[in-house]
C-alpha positions as CSV (number, residue, x, y, z in Angstrom):
1,X,0.2,0.1,-0.4
2,X,3.1,2.5,0.8
3,X,4.2,2.1,-2.6
4,X,0.4,2.7,-4.2
5,X,0.2,5.9,-2.1
6,X,3.4,7.1,-3.3
7,X,2.5,6.5,-6.7
8,X,-0.6,8.4,-6.5
9,X,0.8,11.6,-5.2
10,X,0.0,14.4,-7.1
11,X,-2.5,12.6,-9.7
12,X,-6.2,12.8,-10.5
13,X,-6.7,9.6,-8.5
14,X,-4.7,10.8,-5.6
15,X,-6.9,14.0,-5.4
16,X,-9.8,11.9,-5.5
17,X,-8.6,9.3,-2.4
18,X,-7.3,12.4,-0.5
19,X,-10.8,13.8,-0.8
20,X,-12.4,10.7,0.3
21,X,-10.0,10.2,3.3
22,X,-10.3,13.9,4.4
23,X,-14.3,13.4,4.6
24,X,-13.6,10.0,6.3
25,X,-11.3,11.8,8.8
26,X,-13.6,14.7,9.4
27,X,-16.6,12.4,10.6
28,X,-14.1,10.4,12.7
29,X,-12.5,13.4,13.7
30,X,-16.1,15.2,15.2
31,X,-16.6,11.2,17.2
32,X,-13.1,11.9,18.6
33,X,-13.8,15.0,19.9
34,X,-17.2,14.1,21.3
35,X,-15.3,11.1,23.2
36,X,-13.0,13.4,24.7
37,X,-15.3,15.7,26.0
38,X,-17.8,13.0,27.1
39,X,-18.7,12.6,31.1
40,X,-15.0,11.8,31.9
41,X,-12.9,14.8,32.6
42,X,-10.9,15.5,29.2
43,X,-7.5,15.3,30.6
44,X,-8.3,11.6,31.9
45,X,-10.2,10.6,28.5
46,X,-7.0,12.0,26.2
47,X,-4.4,10.1,28.8
48,X,-6.5,6.9,28.2
49,X,-6.6,7.3,24.5
50,X,-3.0,8.0,24.1
51,X,-1.9,5.0,26.0
52,X,-4.5,2.5,24.5
53,X,-3.0,3.7,20.9
54,X,0.6,3.8,22.2
55,X,-0.3,-0.2,23.0
56,X,-1.5,-0.9,19.7
57,X,1.2,1.0,17.8
58,X,4.3,-0.7,19.5
59,X,3.9,-4.2,17.8
60,X,3.6,-2.0,14.3
61,X,6.1,0.0,14.9
62,X,8.7,-2.5,16.1
63,X,7.9,-5.5,13.8
64,X,5.6,-4.6,11.3
65,X,6.8,-0.9,9.3
66,X,10.4,-0.4,8.4
67,X,12.3,1.6,11.0
68,X,12.9,5.1,10.8
69,X,16.0,6.9,8.9
70,X,18.0,8.5,11.1
71,X,17.0,12.0,9.9
72,X,13.3,10.8,10.7
73,X,13.9,11.0,14.1
74,X,14.4,14.9,15.1
75,X,11.4,15.1,12.3
76,X,9.3,12.9,14.5
77,X,10.3,14.5,17.9
78,X,9.0,17.8,16.6
79,X,6.0,16.2,15.9
80,X,5.4,15.1,19.3
81,X,6.4,18.3,21.0
82,X,3.8,20.3,18.8
83,X,1.3,17.6,19.9
84,X,2.2,18.1,23.4
85,X,1.0,21.6,23.3
86,X,-1.7,21.3,21.0
87,X,-3.3,18.6,23.4
88,X,-2.6,20.7,26.4
89,X,-4.8,23.7,24.5
90,X,-7.4,21.0,23.7
91,X,-8.0,19.9,27.3
92,X,-8.0,23.2,28.7
93,X,-10.8,24.2,25.9
94,X,-12.9,21.3,26.5
95,X,-12.6,22.0,30.5
96,X,-13.5,25.3,30.1
97,X,-16.4,25.6,27.4
98,X,-19.4,23.8,26.1
99,X,-18.4,21.4,23.6
100,X,-20.9,22.4,21.0
101,X,-19.5,26.3,21.4
102,X,-15.8,25.7,21.5
103,X,-15.5,22.6,18.7
104,X,-16.7,25.0,15.9
105,X,-14.3,27.7,16.9
106,X,-11.3,25.1,16.9
107,X,-12.4,23.8,13.8
108,X,-13.3,27.1,12.0
109,X,-10.1,28.8,13.0
110,X,-8.0,25.9,11.8
111,X,-8.6,25.8,8.1
112,X,-8.0,29.4,7.5
113,X,-4.7,29.0,9.2
114,X,-3.7,25.9,7.8
115,X,-4.6,27.3,4.2
116,X,-2.2,30.2,5.0
117,X,0.5,28.1,6.3
118,X,0.6,25.5,3.1
119,X,1.0,28.3,1.1
120,X,4.3,29.5,3.3
121,X,5.6,26.3,3.3
122,X,4.4,24.1,0.3
123,X,3.5,27.1,-2.0
124,X,0.2,26.1,-2.4
125,X,-2.2,28.8,-4.0
126,X,-6.2,29.4,-3.5
127,X,-7.8,30.9,-6.4
128,X,-10.6,33.5,-5.9
129,X,-13.1,31.0,-5.6
130,X,-11.4,28.7,-3.2
131,X,-11.1,31.6,-1.1
132,X,-14.6,32.5,-1.4
133,X,-15.5,28.9,-0.6
134,X,-13.0,28.9,2.4
135,X,-14.8,31.9,4.0
136,X,-18.5,30.2,3.2
137,X,-16.8,27.3,5.2
138,X,-15.4,29.3,8.0
139,X,-18.4,31.5,8.2
140,X,-20.4,28.7,8.5
141,X,-18.5,27.1,11.4
142,X,-18.5,30.4,13.2
143,X,-22.2,31.0,12.9
144,X,-22.7,27.5,14.2
145,X,-20.6,28.5,17.3
146,X,-22.7,31.9,17.6
147,X,-25.9,29.9,17.1
148,X,-24.8,27.5,20.1
149,X,-23.3,30.0,22.0
150,X,-26.8,32.0,22.4
151,X,-28.6,28.9,23.4
152,X,-25.9,28.4,25.8
153,X,-27.6,28.3,29.8
154,X,-24.5,27.0,31.9
155,X,-21.0,27.8,31.6
156,X,-20.6,31.2,30.7
157,X,-18.6,32.6,33.5
158,X,-15.7,30.7,31.7
159,X,-16.4,31.3,28.3
160,X,-14.2,34.0,27.6
161,X,-10.8,31.8,28.6
162,X,-12.7,28.8,27.0
163,X,-13.0,30.8,23.4
164,X,-9.7,32.0,23.9
165,X,-8.2,28.4,23.9
166,X,-10.4,27.7,21.4
167,X,-8.5,30.0,19.0
168,X,-4.9,29.0,20.4
169,X,-6.1,25.2,19.6
170,X,-6.8,26.1,16.3
171,X,-3.7,27.4,15.7
172,X,-2.1,24.3,17.2
173,X,-4.1,22.2,14.5
174,X,-3.0,24.3,11.6
175,X,0.6,23.8,12.6
176,X,0.4,20.1,13.3
177,X,-1.7,19.7,9.8
178,X,1.7,21.3,8.1
179,X,4.3,20.3,10.1
180,X,2.8,16.6,9.9
181,X,2.3,16.6,6.1
182,X,5.9,18.2,5.4
183,X,7.1,15.3,8.1
184,X,5.3,12.4,6.5
185,X,7.1,13.3,3.2
186,X,10.3,12.6,5.0
187,X,9.5,8.9,5.5
188,X,10.1,6.6,3.0
189,X,7.5,4.9,3.8
190,X,4.6,7.0,5.3
191,X,3.4,4.1,7.8
192,X,6.6,4.6,9.2
193,X,5.9,7.9,10.3
194,X,2.8,7.1,11.4
195,X,3.5,4.2,13.7
196,X,6.2,5.8,15.6
197,X,4.3,9.0,15.8
198,X,1.5,7.5,17.7
199,X,4.0,5.2,19.7
200,X,6.1,8.2,21.1
201,X,2.9,10.3,20.9
202,X,1.4,8.4,23.5
203,X,3.9,8.5,26.2
204,X,3.3,12.5,27.7
205,X,-0.4,12.6,28.8
206,X,-0.5,9.3,30.4
207,X,2.8,10.8,32.4
208,X,1.3,14.0,32.9
209,X,-2.1,12.5,34.3
210,X,-0.2,9.4,36.1
211,X,-1.2,10.5,39.9
212,X,-5.0,11.1,38.8
213,X,-5.0,7.6,37.0
214,X,-3.6,5.8,39.9
215,X,-6.3,7.7,42.3
216,X,-9.3,6.4,40.0
217,X,-11.7,4.0,41.9
218,X,-12.4,0.3,40.8
219,X,-15.8,1.2,39.1
220,X,-14.4,4.4,37.2
221,X,-11.7,2.1,35.4
222,X,-13.6,-0.1,32.9
223,X,-15.8,2.5,31.5
224,X,-12.6,5.0,30.9
225,X,-10.6,2.2,29.4
226,X,-13.3,1.1,26.9
227,X,-13.2,5.2,26.0
228,X,-9.8,4.6,25.5
229,X,-9.6,1.8,23.2
230,X,-12.3,3.0,20.9
231,X,-10.9,6.5,21.2
232,X,-7.5,5.3,20.0
233,X,-9.0,3.0,16.9
234,X,-11.0,6.4,16.1
235,X,-7.9,8.5,16.6
236,X,-5.8,5.7,14.3
237,X,-8.5,5.8,11.6
238,X,-8.4,9.8,11.7
239,X,-5.3,11.0,12.2
240,X,-3.7,8.1,9.5
241,X,-6.7,9.2,7.1
242,X,-5.9,13.0,7.2
243,X,-2.1,12.4,7.2
244,X,-2.4,10.3,4.1
245,X,-4.7,12.8,2.7
246,X,-1.7,15.6,2.9
247,X,1.1,13.3,1.9
248,X,-1.2,12.4,-1.5
249,X,-2.6,15.8,-2.4
250,X,-2.4,19.3,-1.2
251,X,-2.6,20.2,2.6
252,X,-5.1,23.0,2.0
253,X,-7.7,21.0,0.3
254,X,-7.6,18.3,3.0
255,X,-7.4,20.4,5.8
256,X,-10.3,22.4,4.6
257,X,-12.3,18.9,3.8
258,X,-11.7,17.9,7.3
259,X,-13.5,20.7,9.0
260,X,-16.7,19.5,7.7
261,X,-16.4,17.7,10.9
262,X,-18.6,20.3,12.5
263,X,-21.6,19.0,10.2
264,X,-21.1,15.4,11.4
265,X,-20.7,16.6,15.1
266,X,-23.8,18.4,14.7
267,X,-25.6,15.4,13.1
268,X,-24.1,13.1,15.6
269,X,-25.7,15.4,18.3
270,X,-29.5,15.0,16.3
271,X,-29.1,11.6,15.6
272,X,-27.2,10.4,18.6
273,X,-27.8,13.1,21.6
274,X,-31.7,13.9,20.3
275,X,-30.7,17.7,19.9
276,X,-33.2,19.5,17.9
277,X,-31.4,21.0,14.3
278,X,-33.9,23.9,13.4
279,X,-33.8,25.5,10.2
280,X,-31.1,28.1,11.0
281,X,-28.7,25.5,12.1
282,X,-29.7,23.2,8.9
283,X,-29.0,26.3,7.0
284,X,-25.4,27.1,8.7
285,X,-24.8,23.4,8.2
286,X,-25.5,23.6,4.3
287,X,-23.3,26.6,4.1
288,X,-20.5,24.5,5.5
289,X,-21.0,22.0,3.1
290,X,-21.3,24.3,0.4
291,X,-18.1,25.7,1.2
292,X,-16.2,22.5,1.1
293,X,-17.5,21.7,-2.2
294,X,-16.5,25.2,-3.4
295,X,-13.0,24.6,-2.4
296,X,-12.7,20.9,-3.8
297,X,-14.2,22.1,-7.2
298,X,-13.2,25.2,-7.6
299,X,-9.6,24.7,-8.4
């Protein structure tokens, strides 16, 4: 599969495959965010997820994929450092703000920053039509956040810091998307980068929360462990999909398509949680989807 991924990079077939991977990552990322923001403390949820995907990645890294070349180790180290800052910012965001408000802010600011960064790093350029699509998507996402904010009844006292951290998290999303897209291109085998990234990235959060993990009571462990394993599987598929998409095609387009995750998050809330959508919210979701389509087909 590695040879096929490298072969289709930069081709029309690669663009189609990258779009599918980015949309899949969008759905899974919405699910992943809901898992971390669930009834467990977001720090502990993240620690359980990271620990789980580290255990899963260990045999893959040691026995399945080729070992990293010498020049790849500092690249992986840089990726891990960036993701540590991202996780801390994300946990602080979810700890302080309502998920339905802060999640759209994170995802709305991320693609705008990512497109600008991709232009600086990879020389990618959006045309006027694609910029229009991006503005439609970002406007729809922020509109969704404003709609949810208007209906918010609890947590308003911590909303200011939560929104500030949401913007920081969005910037970190753009940073890790751009850096990891560059990093995976430095590996002869993209799955080497992914396997070793997951293994190395799994260390920080469990160590950071070790005392709290050790204080968990018996009835709390099993639900958190189940959430961790399920979240790890989602993380593998979601992060792996978007990284392969950025390896195959343009980083900016993949980043924009991934942010349709806000639509999927709203649909999950509607179908699973029984939340009401309403005409305004449905219109904003349609605007987000329309913006993504304009970016995708406006090239």
